[in-house]
Structure formats: C-alpha cells, structure tokens
N, C-alpha and C positions, 0 to 999 in steps of 0.2 A: 490392515487399516492406513489410510495417510494422515500426513500432518498437515492442520493448518496453522498456518503464520502468518502474525500480524508483523507487518515492516512500517516503524514509524520516524520519522526524523524529529528530534527536539533540541530547543535552544538548552544551554546549558542551564538556564533558570527553568525550564520545565515547560516550555509551551510550544506547540504544533503549529500554531500559527502566531504571525506578530500582531503588533496594535492594529495593521490595516485589515486584519482577516485573511491574510494570505502567506502561503509558504516562502513565498518571494522574500520575505523580512528574516526568514532565517537564514545562519552561517551555513550556505551550501559549497560544496565545491563539488569537482569531476567525480569523486568517489562514491556519492551518493547515487548517481548513475549507474557508476559501475557495479555497485553493489548490487542494488536494483536489477540490473540484467541478468547476474548470476543467481538471483532468486527467481526469476522467470523461466531461466533456462531449466531449472530443477522442477518445474509446476506444470500444471494441464490447467489449472482452474485459477480464476480471481474472482473473488467473493467482496462486492461494492456496495457501497450505499448509492442512494440515486445522485445526490450532490457530485459526489467523487466519478462517477461514472459519466453524469453529464459534462463535467470537465475534461476527462478524458477523452469522450466522443469528440468534443468540440476542438480538442488540440491535436491528439496523436496521428487521426488518419492524411492531414496534410502533411505531416513530418515523415509519415511514411513515404509520402512522394516526393519530397522535396525537403530534407534536413536542414537546409538552409535559413528554413523558416523557424528555427529552433533559436531562442536567447542564447542558449549554452553554446549552439555553433557560431553565431554572430562574436561572442567572445574568445571563444578557442575553434580556430576550423578543423582542428584534428579531432574534433566531439561528432564530427557530421555519422562517422560510421554508428558509435556507439547509441547517438540518436535514432538513427535509420532502425537499428536494431530493437530498441524499445518500443519504438512505435510499430513495428510488425509483430512482433510480441503481443502487445496490447491488443492487436487486431485479432489474432489468431486463436489465443487464448479461449476456451470456455471462460463465460463470464455469468456469474450469478449475482443478478442486482435485486436488492431487497427494496421494493418501495412498494405503494400503493395508488400512486400516480403514473407512474411511465406506462406508456403505450407502445407495443411493438412497433407501431408506425413512427415514433421517435427514436429507432435504434440504428437507423441508418448511418453509416455502410456498414454496421455489425450485427444486421438483423439476423446472419445466420449462425453466430457465436454468441449471443445474449439470450439469456433466460431469465424474464423476469418473474420475481418470487413476492406474494403478498407479505407484509410484516407479520401478520399471527402466524404464517406457515414458514417463517424462515429459519427458526431453531430446527426444526423437523427436517428440512428440505439438505439443510446444510450438515447435520448430523448423519443423515443416508449419507450425503455425498462422501463425506468424512471416513464413512465404514467401509467405502469402496475401495477396492482396488486402482492405484494411478498415481500420478504425480503429485506433489504438494500443492496445498492450496492457499493462496495469498490474498491477504487483504493488505490495500493500499489505501492510505486516506480512511475515510470513511469512520469516523470517530465513535459514531453513535452507536454503529453498528458493531464495531468489535469491543465498545465496552461491554454491549448486551452480551456478546458470544463468549467474553471472558467470566461474566457471572454466571455463565450457563454451564462452565466446564468444558465449552467447545475449542477453545483455543492452545495449541499445543506449545508454541512457541512464540515469546516476544523478542523480535529484534529491533533494539531501540538504537538508532543512531545519532548520537550526541555531539552536535556542531559546537564548534570553538568560539561561543559569544552569546552574550545574553540580549535579548530583546527588550525586556521591561515593562512585558504586557501581552497581552493577547490570548489566545486559547489554550488554557492547562491543558496538558496530556491525559492526566488523570482527575476525573470528578471529586470533590469532598466525599469524602466516606467510603471511597472504593478502598476495599482491603484483598490483598491476595498474596498470598506466599509464593515466591520465586525462587529458582534454582539456577545459578549464572553456570553456564555450560563454556563461554567464549567468551574473550575479550579480544578486538582486533583493530588495527591501525593500519593506514596503507602512507606509505613515504610521500610526502609532498601535500598530505592532507589533514586537516585540522579534525574530523570526523573518527570519533573512537565508536565503533559497534559494542555493544554488549548484547548478546545472546543469552536469552533467559529460557527455562522451561517451567512450566508449573509443576509445583510439589506433588499434585494429585491427578489422578486419571481424571479424565471426562467421557 
C-alpha cells in the first residue's frame, strides 16, 4: 500500500487562502516550490478537486514551455529550472480529478494523464489506488476533497507548511468541528526561508 499525502501551505494564523481568496496572499518563499518538487519526485499520482485542477491546467502548461511566464521567475530568474520541473511533473503525473462537471474535452493538454472520478465514487476509487503498489499520491490545494478524505481515513500524512506571517482572514485550513489525532513525524526548516514544514501522520490506520 502506498501513502496518500496532503501538502498544504498555511499562514501562521491558520488560513490557506487570504482575504482575496488566493494563495498569493500567503507568506510564500522559494522553499515552498522546492518542497513541493521533492514531494512530486516521490509520487506518481496527483489527487485534485476540480477547482485546483482547472487552476493548474490554466497555469502550468505554459510554464513547462517557457518558465519566464512564472511570477516566481520574474522575481528570481534563478527559479526558472525549479518552475519548469514543477510544471513538467504536473503534466506527466497521473491525475485523479474528483468532479461531477468536468469533461474529457476540458482536460487539454493533459487528456492522457487525467482521470475524472465522480464525487460519489471518489472514496472507493482513491482507496483502490492507495492500496496498489507505486509512488506516493499527493493532494495539492483541493481543501474540500482532502477534508473528506481525512474524515474517511484515507489520508496517511499531512504536510503543513507554515508561512511566517499573518493574513488576518480568508479560508481557514480546517473547518469548525473537524477533529483528528495526529502524530508529529518531522519538523523541517530551510536556510533563508521563513517556512516551517510540519509532517504529521494519522494515529490510526485507514
């Protein structure tokens, strides 16, 4: 059985989107992309909700062709190699997208690597994939989806990247009433970065 890992960035006051409804409000630096690339390299499947998938599909294919389109590269030209690697991985990895409205015609240019799963079938399909042999399964973004998977006992690890800043409002990382016991596996910092990675495992098997 392989691991399903949720990777999420939050502000110090617990938001995964700021007041504008975007991740760009959060305190991000280059270690965010570096850590996500490490996780991609150990994975062979992305598990995404429709909204996150459409955001990825609108953004990353162009970066794979020309990383100078990335705001990260505009801010730091040395980030071009990292951005291109992230973009290519997002394209090549098998993507399970949970949606009742997405159609195969709207997955270009990722038709060959995208599998659309209806919401009612999502838990069973993801459990089936998790039970197979292979690399890690990663969830990026997709807050509603990973909350459901966590409740269902299908999340093995939660990697929380805590940025060094407060945003004062937005979308909270966890909904009111969610309760889950976790075991801290690792804390990690990177020189020059304000981000701290907290790697947790669920205390009971799923």
